[in-house]
C-alpha positions in Angstrom: 6.4 67.8 34.5 10.0 67.8 33.8 11.5 68.6 30.7 14.2 66.6 29.5 17.1 68.9 27.5 19.4 66.2 26.5 19.1 66.9 22.9 20.4 70.8 23.7 23.5 69.4 25.4 24.6 67.4 22.7 25.7 70.6 21.1 28.0 71.1 23.8 29.8 68.7 21.6 30.2 70.7 18.5 33.9 72.0 18.9 33.8 75.6 17.9 36.5 77.9 16.5 39.8 77.2 18.2 43.0 76.2 17.2 43.1 72.8 15.8 45.5 70.1 15.3 47.1 67.8 12.3 44.5 65.7 13.7 41.3 67.4 13.4 41.2 68.0 17.3 41.1 71.2 19.2 44.0 72.5 21.3 42.4 73.4 24.5 45.6 74.8 25.6 46.4 77.2 22.6 44.4 80.5 22.5 41.6 80.4 20.7 39.2 83.1 18.9 36.4 82.6 20.8 37.5 81.4 24.6 35.2 78.3 26.5 33.0 79.7 28.8 33.7 77.2 31.9 31.0 76.0 34.1 32.1 73.9 37.4 29.1 72.5 39.3 29.5 71.3 42.5 27.0 68.6 44.2 27.1 69.0 48.2 27.5 65.2 49.6 26.6 63.1 46.8 28.8 59.9 46.3 29.1 57.3 43.2 26.2 55.1 44.8 23.8 57.9 44.6 23.9 58.8 40.8 23.5 57.4 37.7 27.1 56.4 35.8 28.6 54.1 38.4 28.1 50.3 39.4 27.9 51.1 43.1 24.6 51.6 44.4 21.2 50.4 43.6 18.6 53.5 44.1 19.4 55.9 41.6 17.7 59.5 41.1 16.0 60.5 37.7 18.6 63.2 36.4 18.3 63.8 32.7 20.5 66.9 32.6 23.1 64.9 34.5 22.8 62.4 32.6 23.4 64.0 29.0 26.5 65.6 30.7 28.1 62.3 31.3 27.0 61.0 28.1 28.0 63.5 25.8 31.8 63.6 27.6 33.9 61.9 30.1 33.1 60.0 33.1 35.8 59.6 35.7 36.3 56.7 37.9 39.5 57.7 39.7 38.6 61.0 41.4 39.7 61.8 44.6 38.3 64.6 46.8 38.6 65.3 50.6 36.1 63.1 53.0 34.0 66.4 53.6 33.0 69.9 52.0 35.4 72.4 53.5 38.8 70.9 52.8 37.3 70.0 49.1 36.5 73.3 47.9 39.7 74.8 49.7 41.9 72.5 47.2 40.2 73.1 44.3 40.1 76.9 44.8 44.0 77.0 45.9 45.3 73.8 43.7 47.2 73.1 47.1 46.1 70.4 49.6 45.2 70.7 53.0 48.2 70.2 55.0 49.4 73.7 52.9 46.8 75.9 53.4 45.2 74.8 57.0 42.2 73.8 56.1 41.6 69.8 56.8 38.4 70.0 58.2 34.7 71.2 58.2 34.8 74.9 59.3 38.5 75.5 58.8 39.1 79.2 57.4 40.5 79.9 54.3 43.8 82.5 54.6 42.9 85.9 52.7 46.9 85.5 51.4 46.0 82.6 49.5 45.6 83.0 45.3 42.3 81.7 44.3 41.3 80.1 41.2 39.1 82.9 40.2 41.9 85.6 40.5 44.6 83.4 38.9 42.8 83.2 36.1 42.0 87.0 36.2 45.8 88.1 36.7 47.3 85.1 34.2 44.4 86.2 31.2 45.0 89.8 31.5 41.6 90.1 32.9 39.8 88.4 29.9 37.3 86.5 31.9 34.6 87.3 34.2 34.9 85.0 37.3 31.8 84.8 40.0 31.0 81.6 42.6 27.2 81.2 43.2 26.3 78.8 46.2 28.1 77.5 48.9 31.3 79.0 50.0 31.8 77.6 53.4 35.2 78.5 53.9 35.1 81.0 56.4 33.7 79.0 59.0 31.0 77.3 60.3 29.4 80.4 62.0 27.6 83.2 59.8 30.4 85.6 58.7 30.6 89.2 57.2 33.5 88.3 55.1 32.9 88.6 51.3 34.5 86.2 49.0 34.9 89.3 46.3 38.1 90.1 48.3 39.8 87.5 47.4 39.6 88.2 44.0 37.0 87.2 42.1 34.1 89.5 39.9 31.1 88.3 41.7 29.8 86.4 44.8 26.2 85.3 45.8 24.9 82.2 48.0 25.3 80.9 51.6 28.4 81.7 53.3 28.5 78.8 55.7 27.4 75.6 55.6 24.5 75.4 57.6 20.9 76.1 57.3 17.8 75.1 55.4 16.4 74.8 51.6 13.7 77.8 52.5 15.3 80.0 55.3 18.9 80.3 55.0 21.1 83.3 54.9 22.0 84.6 51.8 24.9 87.0 51.1 25.5 89.1 48.1 27.7 92.1 47.5 28.7 91.5 50.9 25.0 92.0 52.2 23.6 88.9 54.2 20.0 88.9 54.6 17.4 86.3 55.2 16.1 84.5 52.5 12.8 82.4 52.2 13.3 80.9 48.4 14.1 77.1 47.7 17.6 77.4 48.0 18.5 75.3 44.9 16.4 77.6 42.9 17.6 80.7 43.6 21.4 79.5 43.2 20.1 78.6 39.7 18.3 82.0 39.2 21.7 84.1 40.2 23.6 82.1 37.9 20.9 82.8 34.9 20.8 86.7 35.7 24.8 86.6 36.0 25.7 84.7 33.0 23.3 86.9 30.8 24.9 89.7 32.5 28.7 88.9 30.9 30.1 90.3 27.8 33.4 88.0 28.1 33.8 84.4 28.4 33.1 83.7 32.1 34.3 81.1 34.5 31.5 80.2 37.0 31.8 78.3 39.9 28.2 76.9 40.8 28.0 75.1 44.2 24.8 73.5 45.4 23.8 72.8 48.5 21.9 69.8 47.2 21.2 66.6 48.5 23.4 68.0 51.8 21.0 67.5 54.8 18.5 68.7 56.0 16.1 65.9 54.4 13.2 67.8 52.9 10.3 67.5 50.4 11.4 69.6 47.3 9.2 71.9 45.8 6.2 69.7 43.3 7.5 69.8 39.8 11.1 69.4 40.3 11.3 65.5 41.5 10.0 62.2 40.6 9.5 61.0 43.9 5.8 61.6 44.4 3.7 63.0 47.2 6.6 63.3 50.1 4.9 64.7 53.5 7.2 66.7 55.9 10.7 64.5 57.2 10.9 63.6 60.2 13.6 61.9 62.4 12.6 58.1 61.8 11.3 58.4 58.3 13.3 56.5 55.3 15.5 59.3 54.5 16.2 57.8 50.8 13.5 59.1 48.8 14.1 62.6 50.3 17.7 62.4 49.4 16.9 61.3 46.2 14.4 64.2 45.6 17.1 66.6 46.3 19.2 65.3 43.7 16.6 65.4 41.3 15.2 68.9 42.1 19.3 70.2 41.4 19.4 68.3 38.5 16.0 70.3 37.6 17.7 73.6 38.0 20.6 72.7 36.0 18.8 71.9 33.0 16.9 75.1 33.7 20.7 77.3 33.7 21.5 75.3 30.6 18.5 75.7 28.9 18.6 79.8 29.5 21.6 79.6 27.6 21.6 80.6 23.7 22.6 77.7 21.6 25.7 79.6 20.5 26.9 80.2 24.0 26.2 76.5 25.0 28.6 75.1 22.4 31.1 77.1 23.5 30.8 76.2 27.3 32.7 73.5 29.0 30.9 71.9 31.9 32.3 70.0 34.8 30.0 68.5 37.5 31.3 66.8 40.5 30.5 65.2 43.9 32.4 67.1 46.9 32.5 64.0 49.2 30.9 60.6 49.7 27.5 60.3 50.3 26.1 60.7 54.4 26.0 57.4 56.5 21.9 57.9 56.7 21.9 56.6 52.7 24.7 55.2 51.6 24.5 52.1 49.5 26.2 48.9 49.2 28.8 48.0 48.6 29.4 50.9 50.6 28.7 51.0 54.8 27.7 53.9 57.0 31.1 53.2 57.9 33.3 53.8 54.8 31.0 56.8 53.7 31.7 60.6 53.9 33.8 61.6 56.7 36.1 58.7 56.1 39.4 58.2 53.6 37.8 54.8 52.7 36.7 54.9 48.7 33.2 55.6 49.4 34.3 59.0 51.1 36.6 60.4 48.6 36.1 58.9 45.2 33.2 60.8 43.9 31.6 61.6 40.6 33.1 64.0 38.5 31.5 64.1 34.8 33.1 66.6 32.0 31.7 67.5 28.7 31.0 70.6 26.3 33.4 72.5 24.5 36.9 71.2 23.8 36.1 67.8 24.8 35.6 65.1 22.3 36.3 61.9 24.2 33.6 60.1 25.4 33.0 57.3 28.0 34.8 56.7 31.0 38.6 58.0 32.2 40.6 55.9 34.7 43.7 58.5 35.1 44.2 59.1 38.8 42.8 62.4 39.5 42.8 64.7 42.8 40.2 67.7 43.2 43.4 69.8 43.6 43.9 69.2 39.8 40.9 71.2 38.8 42.8 74.3 39.8 45.5 74.1 36.8 42.9 72.2 34.3 40.1 75.2 34.6 43.0 78.0 34.4 44.8 75.8 31.5 41.1 75.7 29.5 40.9 79.4 30.1 44.3 79.9 28.2 46.7 80.3 31.3 49.8 78.0 30.3 50.2 76.0 33.4 50.7 72.3 33.7 51.5 71.8 37.1 51.2 74.4 40.1 51.5 73.6 43.9 49.7 70.4 44.0 47.6 70.4 40.7 47.9 68.7 37.5 46.3 69.7 34.6 44.6 67.1 32.7 43.0 68.6 29.9 44.9 66.4 27.9 42.5 63.8 28.1 39.8 65.6 26.5 41.1 64.6 23.3 43.8 61.6 24.2 44.1 59.2 27.0 47.3 59.1 28.7 48.9 58.4 32.2 49.2 61.8 34.1 49.9 61.1 37.8 51.4 57.8 39.5 49.8 58.5 42.8 46.7 60.4 44.5 46.4 61.8 47.9 43.7 63.1 50.1 43.7 63.6 53.9 41.0 64.4 57.0 41.0 65.9 60.7 38.1 65.2 62.4 39.1 66.8 65.8 41.5 64.2 67.1 43.1 62.6 64.4 45.0 63.4 61.7 45.0 60.8 59.0 45.9 60.9 55.0 45.7 58.3 52.4 47.4 57.8 49.2 47.2 55.1 46.1 48.9 54.3 43.0 45.8 53.4 41.1 46.0 50.0 42.6 47.1 49.8 46.2 46.1 52.1 48.5 47.7 52.8 51.5 45.8 54.5 54.7 47.7 56.3 57.9 46.5 57.8 61.0 48.3 59.5 63.8 46.8 57.7 65.9 46.0 54.0 64.6 48.7 53.2 62.8 48.1 52.1 58.7 45.8 50.3 56.3 46.8 48.6 53.1 44.2 47.3 50.6 44.3 45.9 46.7 42.1 48.2 44.7 41.9 46.0 41.9 41.0 42.3 43.8 39.1 44.8 46.7 37.9 47.6 45.2 35.6 48.1 48.4 38.4 47.5 51.1 36.8 44.8 52.8 40.3 43.3 53.3 43.2 45.0 55.3 46.4 43.3 53.4 48.5 44.3 56.6 46.8 41.7 58.6 48.3 38.9 57.0 51.6 38.0 55.5 52.1 40.6 52.5 53.4 39.4 49.0 57.0 41.2 47.5 54.4 43.2 45.3 52.7 44.8 47.9 56.1 44.9 50.3 57.1 47.0 47.7 54.0 49.2 47.0 53.9 49.9 50.5 57.4 51.2 50.7 56.9 53.4 47.4 53.7 54.7 49.1 55.5 55.5 51.9 58.3 57.2 50.5 56.2 59.1 48.3 53.9 60.2 51.2 57.4 61.8 52.7 57.6 63.5 49.6 54.0 65.1 49.9 54.0 66.0 53.3 57.8 67.3 53.7 
């Protein structure tokens, strides 16, 4: 039976000793006596229609531990990433858009010269943080690689270097050595994270990148999900319960990880949970469709879940600021004590943990599918999608949040005309 530790996560809202402002809130950008640990959890192929806390989708998994993170902090409604996993991961770890790094599609390789987030934190805080990445790397190409991410400046890497493989037979890399692993990958990543956290004597930053709930659809071990006795999956079967079971198994392991932390360590940890791109088309739910989810620049492909709670977060509820995946670079660096407001294409949004204010005027994403370059930009109301091959689309996300009506098929209002010109101008600035 699944054990629910929502009560334990409630402790994450206890704001421990740090520099306190006159209004009683914590200034997370001021060096503290007890710097926070930072846990970034990435779910693979998880859209808003596949998790509680968002109105999209009618079938939801049972996820008490992710729910506890959400319920004790902030749920972001306008978080944009890339439409597939490799460029999203690159944008977070570099703080740069894909057109700058050359990482715009699955299988692209991140250059060794990039100053990744882990190394930036270590160098800018005088090596005061331990840093690690456990799980899916997928920034060294699609084939099995001998590359060791530790060479880029992190203290520890263990996980799956490529994007492929199954859940019970996969290539495991640790300390630069790759072997065949047969343990359930979601549980193994939790085991590795628990062991690494327990070994730390300094504040830490851990990027935990699950492969769940990415295909292949499968039946996770009994006891990790509530989807019943699932037979082995085969083509032609309904994939939805298998997809939900994979999410629930991930949630089970997140709960186990948090439960293995002492109460003091949990209270001093900030948790960020995100989806790296939209839901796969096989399990897309209304109001999305198979053609507006993963692999597209429509909202179902790039507007994904993000929940943040824990140390320094004293707001609870929804936050509608425009946030890019790139912004996690500056934000996580600032939480670790780096004095940074903006770097590369990344904006520090940690001020939202204590107060609401508008930070970005625009958000941006892009994709390359092997034949066609495309990019998109939004000011929160109007969203412009441009394709090198197929022209433009313009949507009013306030009145048409799921992009049913391309405004360019009719006569534009003055407001829409002005917005389009403004978005085109900002695109030129971004891609100059």
